[in-house]
C-alpha positions as CSV (number, residue, x, y, z in Angstrom):
1,V,-41.5,42.6,65.2
2,Q,-41.3,42.8,61.4
3,L,-41.2,45.8,59.1
4,Q,-42.5,45.4,55.5
5,A,-41.7,48.2,53.1
6,S,-43.4,48.6,49.8
7,G,-44.2,51.2,47.1
8,G,-40.9,51.7,45.3
9,G,-40.6,51.7,41.5
10,L,-39.4,53.5,38.5
11,V,-40.6,57.1,38.0
12,Q,-39.6,60.0,35.8
13,P,-38.0,63.2,37.2
14,G,-40.6,65.4,38.7
15,G,-42.8,62.5,39.5
16,S,-44.1,61.1,42.8
17,L,-44.2,57.9,44.8
18,R,-45.5,56.9,48.2
19,L,-43.6,54.4,50.2
20,S,-45.3,52.4,53.0
21,C,-43.9,50.4,55.9
22,K,-46.2,48.2,57.8
23,V,-45.1,47.1,61.2
24,S,-46.2,44.1,63.2
25,G,-46.2,44.5,66.9
26,S,-47.9,46.9,69.2
27,I,-44.6,48.7,70.1
28,F,-45.0,50.6,66.9
29,R,-47.0,53.4,68.5
30,Y,-44.3,54.1,71.1
31,N,-41.3,54.4,68.8
32,T,-39.8,56.9,66.4
33,M,-39.8,55.6,62.9
34,G,-37.4,56.6,60.2
35,W,-36.9,56.3,56.4
36,Y,-33.3,55.8,55.2
37,R,-31.9,55.4,51.8
38,Q,-28.7,54.0,50.3
39,A,-27.5,54.9,46.9
40,P,-24.9,52.8,45.1
41,G,-21.4,53.5,46.5
42,K,-22.8,55.7,49.2
43,Q,-23.5,55.3,52.9
44,R,-27.0,54.8,54.2
45,E,-28.5,58.2,55.2
46,L,-31.5,59.3,57.2
47,V,-34.1,60.8,55.0
48,A,-36.9,61.6,57.4
49,S,-38.1,60.6,60.9
50,I,-41.4,60.9,62.8
51,T,-41.8,60.5,66.6
52,S,-44.7,58.8,68.4
53,S,-46.2,62.3,68.8
54,H,-45.9,63.0,65.1
55,A,-43.0,65.4,65.3
56,T,-41.0,65.2,62.0
57,N,-37.5,65.8,60.9
58,Y,-36.1,65.8,57.3
59,S,-32.7,65.9,55.7
60,D,-31.9,69.1,53.9
61,S,-31.9,67.3,50.5
62,V,-35.6,66.3,50.7
63,K,-37.1,69.1,52.8
64,G,-40.1,70.6,51.1
65,R,-40.4,67.6,48.7
66,F,-40.9,64.6,51.0
67,T,-43.5,64.1,53.7
68,I,-43.3,61.4,56.4
69,S,-46.5,60.4,58.3
70,R,-47.8,57.6,60.4
71,D,-51.0,55.8,61.2
72,N,-50.8,54.2,64.6
73,V,-54.0,52.3,64.1
74,R,-52.7,50.7,60.9
75,R,-49.2,50.5,62.3
76,T,-47.9,52.0,59.1
77,V,-45.4,54.8,58.3
78,Y,-45.5,56.5,55.0
79,L,-43.1,58.5,52.9
80,Q,-44.7,60.7,50.3
81,M,-42.1,61.7,47.7
82,N,-42.8,64.5,45.3
83,S,-40.7,66.4,42.7
84,L,-38.4,63.4,42.5
85,K,-34.9,63.9,41.2
86,P,-32.4,61.4,39.7
87,E,-30.3,61.8,42.8
88,D,-33.2,60.4,44.9
89,T,-32.5,57.0,43.3
90,A,-31.6,54.6,46.1
91,V,-32.9,51.6,48.1
92,Y,-35.2,53.0,50.8
93,Y,-35.4,51.4,54.2
94,C,-37.8,51.9,57.1
95,A,-36.5,51.4,60.6
96,M,-37.7,51.6,64.1
97,H,-35.4,53.9,66.1
98,N,-33.7,52.6,69.3
99,T,-34.1,49.0,68.1
100,N,-32.5,46.7,65.5
101,Y,-35.7,46.5,63.5
102,W,-35.3,47.3,59.8
103,G,-37.5,46.7,56.7
104,Q,-36.1,44.8,53.7
105,G,-35.7,47.9,51.5
106,T,-37.6,49.0,48.4
107,Q,-35.9,50.3,45.2
108,V,-36.7,53.8,44.0
109,T,-35.3,54.7,40.6
110,V,-35.8,58.2,39.1
111,S,-34.9,58.2,35.5
112,S,-36.3,59.4,32.2
């Protein structure tokens, strides 16, 4: 199983980005997927997660601004990030819960 994250970049405060994480392997549809982030000097934290039945959960810091979704046909999980703030700057990782499968990380930088 491989997870390929993409979609990061440089954006101004208030802007938007959409991250994608494509997963190889049919086990995708049965597993909860999560987006994590790690800022310099900080621990990795869970940003959002989505179960196989599309139930979602968000950290308080992104609630109302970020939306996680999944497409089981395309085996892809998305993170739509709106109203971005400088404190959202981090490397973002996707992960398959209850496994050791992680994506390679994609850099998101929010700066004017």
